[in-house]
N, C-alpha and C positions, 0 to 999 in steps of 0.2 A: 821853689815851686816845682811841682812835678806835673807832667801832662798826663791826663787820664788816658789809659789804654784804649778805651772805647772811642774817644775823640780821634786818636791816631788811626785806629782801624777804619773809622768812618771816612777820614780824610783819604786813606789809601784806596778805599772803594770808590770815592768820588774821582780820584785821579785816573783809576783804571776805566771807569765809566766814560769820562771825557775823552780819554785816548781811544777807546773803542768807537765811540760816536764819531770822533774826528776822522777815523779810518773808514767807517761804514758809509758815511754820507758821500764822499767822492766816489767810492766803489759803486754805490747804488746809482749815482748819476751817470757814471761811465757805462754801466751795464745796460742802460736804456730802458725802454718800456718793456713790461713783461709780455711774454708770448703765451697766449692761452692754450690750454690743452683740450682735446676731446678724447672721450673714452667710450668703449663698448664693453658691456658686461654680458657674459653668456654663462649662466650657471655660476660655477666657482671661478671661471676664467675672466680676466679683466685685462684689457689692453688699452694703454693710454698713449697718445702721440701728440706731438707738436705739428703744425702745418709745415709743408715743404717751404723752403726759403722763397721760392717763386710764387707761393700762394699766400704770403703774409707780408705786409709793408708797415710794420710797427703800429698797427691799428688804423692806418689810413685806408680809405677806399682804393681798391685796385682800379686803375684806368683800363680801357679796353685792350691796350697793348699788353698790360700786365696780366689781365684775365686770360688772354690767348696764351701767353707764356706759361701760366699756371696750368691750364688744361693740357698743354703739351707735356709739362713735367709730370702731371698725374698719369697721362697715357704712357709715358716712358717708364714710369714706376711699375705699371701693370706689365708692360712688355718685358722689362728686366726682372720681373718677379721679386721686387723689393718692397712691396706693400706691407704695412703692418697687418699681420694675420691673426685672426681671432678664431680659435677652435670652437666649434659649436656642435650641439646635439641637433640633428635634423628635425627632431620633434620638440625642441625647446623654444625658448624665447630669448630675445636680446633687449637690453636697455641701452639707450644712447645718452651720453652726458657731455656737457660743455662747461667750461669755467664760467664764473659770473661775468668776467670781462667780455666773453663772447655772447653770453645770454642777454646781457644788457643791450646789445645791438640788434638782437633778434637772429634766429637761425632756423634752418630747415634741413631735412635729410632726404636723400634719394638713394634708391637701389638702382644700379646700372644693369640694364638688360642687354640683349644682343642688338637691339635696334632702338630701344626707347629707355626712358628712366621712369621709375615709379616713385611717387612721393610717399615717404614713410612717416615723416613728421611734418605737419603743416607749420607754417611760420609761427614761432613762439618765442617768448622771452623767459620761459621756464628753463631751468638748467638740465632737466631730464625729459626724455621722451620714450614712450613704450609702455608696456611690453609689446614687442613685435614678434609674431610667430616666424620662426626661421623657415618653416616649410613654404611659406608664401614667397620667400626670397630666392629659393632654388628653382628657377624657371625651367620649363621643359624646353628641350632643344628641338631641332627640326625632325629628329628621329623619335620624338615623344618620350625620351628618357630624361628624367630630371638631372640637372647638373649637381655637383656637390660643392659648388662655390658660388659666391656672389660678391660684388663690390658695393660698398656704401660710401657715399660722399656727404659730408656735413658741410653746409655752406652758411657762413655768417654774413648776413646782409640785412638791409632795412626794408626789404619787400619791393623795392623799386629796382633800378638798375645798379645800385651800389652793392658791391661785394667786398667784404673786408678780409675774408680768409676762407680757405677750403682745406678740409681734412679728408683723408681717404683710408679706408680699411678693407681688408678682404675677409670674408667669412668662409671658412672651410670646414666641411663636415668632418667630425671625428670618425676614425675608422672603427 
């Protein structure tokens, strides 16, 4: 009796599939819960980022101590000039995007001003927000000249005091 080549090949595929699955499941479990990304699109430029470690706790709500640590980390990021930067046309628009994992919890976006923040996207469960005119984000300074940069924070939360994550971006006008 001879064994059909097709049966042998099918058996080999099954062995490789089982071995791959056997490796993938422990790896996926070890990797933990996925971290959602947020992105800003400005014309043909697109910047995507994960939240700072201090601003994400595996999808759990941040307690007040963690929220304070998150804000401190975000402010340090601005001070150290390490914010994810999006080059923008001052007369263009931007679009904000979050992963489905973040959108399912609800999110909002703010532009940081010198002393206040402006809501850019009201709480939504959509994955995208915008278009938002860039010119409205470059606030005038005390000398009445517009700045060429702005900071945006995307906050995932349920609309009450629960915050699940925060992402931060810098918009900088192209020269």
